[in-house]
N, C-alpha and C positions, 0 to 999 in steps of 0.2 A: 342865937348861933349853933347851937345845939342842931337843928333841922337842917344848914348848912354843912356843916361839919359831915354829917351823915349822909347823906348829900351827897359830898365829895367823895369820901370812906368809899360809898357805893359803888361811886359811876367810878373810882378806881379802881375797884375789885372787877367791874365789868370787862372794863380795858384792860386789866393786866393778867386778867385769870386766863381767858384766852392766849394771849401772847406767850405765856410759862408753859399752858398746855401744847403748845406748835412747839417749843421750844423740846422740851421731855419727848415728845411726837418722836419731834427730829434726831433727837438723840440716842433714841431708841430703833429710828430707824437706819444710822449711819453705819454700823456693824454693819446691815444686809447693804448696803449701797455701796462699801467698801469690800464686801465680799464680790457681791455683782461683780466690779470689777478690776479684783484679782482674779475671779474667773475667765471674765472676756479678754484679758490681756494676756493668760495662761495660753485659751484658744489661740489670737492670736499668733502670739509663739511659737504656738505649736507649727500652724500653719505656715512661720516662716522657715519652722525646718526642713518641711515635707517641700514647699518653694526651693528650698538651699539645695536639697538632695537631689531633686530634680533639675537644677540648673536654671532656675529661672528667678535668679538674684536680682534684678531689681523689684522682682515680687517679695521677693522674700524680705527684703532690705523694709520696703513697708512697711512687713507684717512686724518686721522686729520694733522700727520705730511707732506703732501703734502697739503694740508689746510695752514697752519703753514708758513710753506716756502713760500709759493707763496703769500702769504700776511701778512711780520711780524708787518703790522700796526696794526690789528686783533689780540686784546690779547686774547680775548674769543678762540679764534683758538689753541694756544700754550696753554692755561688752559685744555678745552677738552682733549688735546693731551696727558699732565703732567697726569690729574686726571684718565683716563684710564690706562697710564702704571703704576700708581700707582695700580687702583684694579686688574689689569694682575698680578700684583706682589703679592697681595693678596690671588687670585686666587689660585696661586702656592705653599705661604706658607701655606692656609687652613690646608690641609690636615695632614700637619708632623707637626703641633702646636699643646704640647701637656697640657701645664696650659691652663686648662677650661676659666678663664677669659680674656685672651687674644685673646683667640678662640672664644668665644662669640663677645667679641668685633671685632674681622677682621667680620663676619659672619654677624651681624647686621649693619656694614659699608658698606657691599656689598650691604647687602640687602637695604637698602639709597638707595644708587647708581643705584643701577639696578631699582628701583621706579621711582626716577627721571630723568633716561631716558632709560623710558619704554621698558628695559628688562623684562619684565615679566615672560616668561619662564624662564632664566633663575634665577629668582630671585623665582620662585614655585621650581623652582630644588634645590634650594638651602633653601630656607626654609623648604622642606622635612626633608633634613637633619636637621635642627634644630630641628625640632619636634619631628625625630624617636630619637635628645640625651636627649630632653630636658620633655619630654612631658608634660608642664604647660601650663598657661596658656597665658604668653609673646608669647612661640612659637608658641602654637594655632591663636595669633591673626595676626601673621607675616605671617604666611603660607593664614590665611584666606583673608590677605588684599590682595594677589597677587592672590588666588582666582577668588576672586569677579573683579580683575583688569584686567582676562583673560575670566570676563563672565561665569567660573563655577561654578555658585551658587549654584545644585544642591550639588553638592561635597563642598561647604563653610556651609551650613546649618549642614548636617549633622556631620561633622569638629564639629564645636561651638554645638549641641546639644550631642554629647556626653563628653564635656566637666561635670565633677562634679559641683555639687552644689556652691562647696567652692573657682572653679578655675574660677564662673561665676563675671563677673562686666558688668559695666557700656559699656564696650567697645565689650565685650563680643557681650552683647543683642545688641548692637548698630548694629553693620556687621552681625549680624545674621537676625533680621529685612529687611535689606537692601534685602539681598539674599532672604528673602520670598516676598519680594515684587517686585522684576524683576521675579522671578520666577512665578509670575502670585496669589500667596496666601496673596493678599493685605492686608485683612480681619485682618490675621492672623498679619500680619508684624504690620499694625498699632496698634492693640490690646495690642504687645509684645513691641514695641515705646512706649507706653500708660502708660505700669505698669513701665519704667525704674525712677528710681529717678536719675534726672540730678544735677548735682551741681550747688547749689545756685550762688557760685561764683567761676567761673572756670577762668583755666587759657587762654592763648591765644592760646593753643595747645585741651583742651579740648572743648575751640568753638567753633575751627575749626573743630573736630571730631562732634559735636553735629550738626554742620551748612550743615555737610555732608550725615549724617543720614537726617535730615527733606529738604534738598533736591532731596534726591532721591526717600522719598515717598509723593512728590510734596504738603510739606506743608512747601512753599514756604516764605511767611512770618516768619515764626519760624526761618526757614535758613537765611533768611537776619536775624533776629537779631541777632545770635549765629554770621554770620561771622562779624556783625560789630563789636562785641564785641571782635572777635579775631585782627580781625586788631587794634582796636584800644589799646589792650591790649599788642602786639606784639611792641617788642624796636624797635626802630627806624633801627638799622642795622638788623633787621629781617624782617621787613614789606614787602620788595618784595618779598620775599622769601615766603611770606604768600600767595600774589596777585597773584604771579606764578603760586603754587599749586592750587590755586582757580579757577584761569583759565583753568589749565588744566585739574581740573576735570571734567568729563563728567555732574554731575548734579549738581556743585556747577557754572559752563558753561553757562549753561543753563538759570540760576536765572542770572548772570551777565546780559546776552545777552538781558535782562527783561528790557523793559526803564522805567518802576514800579522802578526798583532798579539798575539804572544806578548808582546812585551817589555813592554807594558802594564802585569803587575802587579809590573814592577821600578820602575817609576818613584816617588820621592820627594817629600814635599812638599818645595815652594821656602818657602826663609829667610824668615820672615816671614809666614809664612800664618798666617791669621786666621779665626775661625768666625761667625757672623755669629750672634748669639743669638737666639729666636725673637722674633719681633714687630720686631724690626728694621728700619728700611726702609733699603730699600738706593740706594743712587746709581746709578742708573743712568731714564732717566725712562719707560720701561713699567712700573715696581715701582707697584705697586695700594699703597693707605698701608698702614704693618704688615706689608707683605709675610711671609710665614710661610714660611719651608722645608719643606715635607710631605716632600719624597725625600729631605732630607738624612739617612743614616742611622746618623749620630751623634745623633741624638736620644733622649738619656738616656732607659733602660729605669724606666718607673712613677716617671717623676719629678716628680707632684703634690706632694709634699711642698714642692717648692721653689716648686713652681706656687703651692702655698696663702699660702707665708713671702711672692711678689711680690705677691698676691691684699690680705696684711694689711700690708704698707707700702705699696701701692699705696689702700688704705683708711683709713691711718692721715695720708696727704697730704693726703687727700681731706678728713678732720676738719680737717687744718691747716689747709689750705686755705677751706673754708667761714668763712662772712661769720656774726660773733659775734650771737643774738640777742639 
């Protein structure tokens, strides 16, 4: 019996020991495998961002899917995939949309998405369609933003110069001044900027726009003043979006890299800071009716669903107010 018992023990050890060793080895290799998967996912995500910026949307979507499946713990990968998937659905929906308010809502959402992801060529193509359709201040501003992002400054100058006086405002003058400065006509740009009547009490979006203008004209102290104001007035939920947009802007990025203005990124929202809703009139004399903060980096990605909801609500109100026949 003793012999049989020892034979059993020896056999058990012979069988179990290799299994235990393989389990230990697998456990030791798991971090390496996880790290490799994480690295592969990060590479796929980087490729996706590059494809997206190049306007290769389907290829970018596939890359984001690979990244999200390779590293499910990184929620930003899944979020990028979902946002792009929605953008593609909006691209497909736009040509067939017949409701004017819904059409511009979708187009504006795509414009914001393209700019947030550096897809400036796609943004320009879209904005050209918007401008042909509307030929107004807002459509010209959207196109000018894309032209400036592509460094097509002469075209931006020409576009904004053609606007009739009634369609000129602080935003059009600001973008034109930036384009002129980049073109080398610095004296004319500075003269134009000096003639602009800036709001005495600008909202966060306007302050951000003013900061971009002054940074582009290398008027750094003024740029820092307006950027600080933008951060202070941004609601806490929007502050990170403002700061990220500032870092990505080439002119504001240079400003933030200057040790003299290193404290700007530490600025926090003031208590009670609120964000102007799109289309809400500002309480200052130089605001055009239904002014829209085109430079507010907190514009929601792909918010056409909310635009459509607002459009439907407006239609219902209009029907309610319509006299009965």
